[in-house]
C-alpha positions as CSV (number, residue, x, y, z in Angstrom):
1,M,73.0,109.1,40.0
2,R,75.4,106.7,38.5
3,A,78.4,108.7,39.8
4,A,77.0,108.5,43.4
5,R,76.6,104.8,43.1
6,E,80.1,104.3,41.8
7,Y,81.5,106.5,44.5
8,M,79.7,104.5,47.2
9,M,81.0,101.2,45.7
10,D,84.5,102.5,45.6
11,F,84.1,103.7,49.2
12,L,82.9,100.3,50.5
13,A,85.6,98.5,48.6
14,D,88.4,100.6,50.1
15,D,90.2,98.8,52.9
16,G,93.0,101.2,53.6
17,G,91.5,102.3,56.9
18,A,91.2,98.8,58.1
19,T,94.9,98.2,57.5
20,A,95.8,101.4,59.4
21,I,93.7,100.2,62.4
22,E,95.4,96.8,62.3
23,Y,98.8,98.3,62.4
24,A,97.7,100.6,65.3
25,L,96.5,97.6,67.2
26,I,99.8,95.7,66.6
27,A,101.8,98.7,67.7
28,G,99.7,99.0,70.8
29,L,100.2,95.4,71.8
30,I,104.0,95.8,71.3
31,A,104.0,98.9,73.5
32,I,102.2,97.1,76.3
33,A,104.7,94.2,76.1
34,I,107.6,96.6,76.2
35,V,106.2,98.4,79.3
36,G,105.5,95.0,81.0
37,G,109.0,93.8,80.3
38,A,110.6,96.9,81.4
39,A,108.7,97.0,84.7
40,S,109.7,93.3,85.3
41,V,113.4,94.1,84.6
42,G,113.2,97.2,86.8
43,S,111.9,95.1,89.6
44,S,114.5,92.4,89.3
45,A,117.3,95.0,89.1
46,N,115.9,96.8,92.2
47,D,116.0,93.5,94.1
48,A,119.5,92.6,93.0
49,Y,120.8,96.1,94.1
50,Q,119.0,95.9,97.4
51,K,120.6,92.4,98.1
52,A,124.1,94.0,97.3
53,A,123.4,97.0,99.5
54,D,122.2,94.7,102.4
55,G,125.6,92.9,102.2
56,F,127.5,96.0,103.2
57,P,127.9,96.7,107.0
58,D,125.9,99.8,108.4
59,P,128.0,102.8,108.9
60,A,128.4,103.5,112.6
């Protein structure tokens, strides 16, 4: 009975899983920020290239 109680106390005191979850959440937030930034940069680059293309005369 004592071994089971010690096992349960050790299990409840272990915080290794919580640390892994925290790192996963941080990695997820970083990934969302990267995707958002890439989408913004892509849109801006597309606008810049479109303005450059509009400056050329249409081929006749």
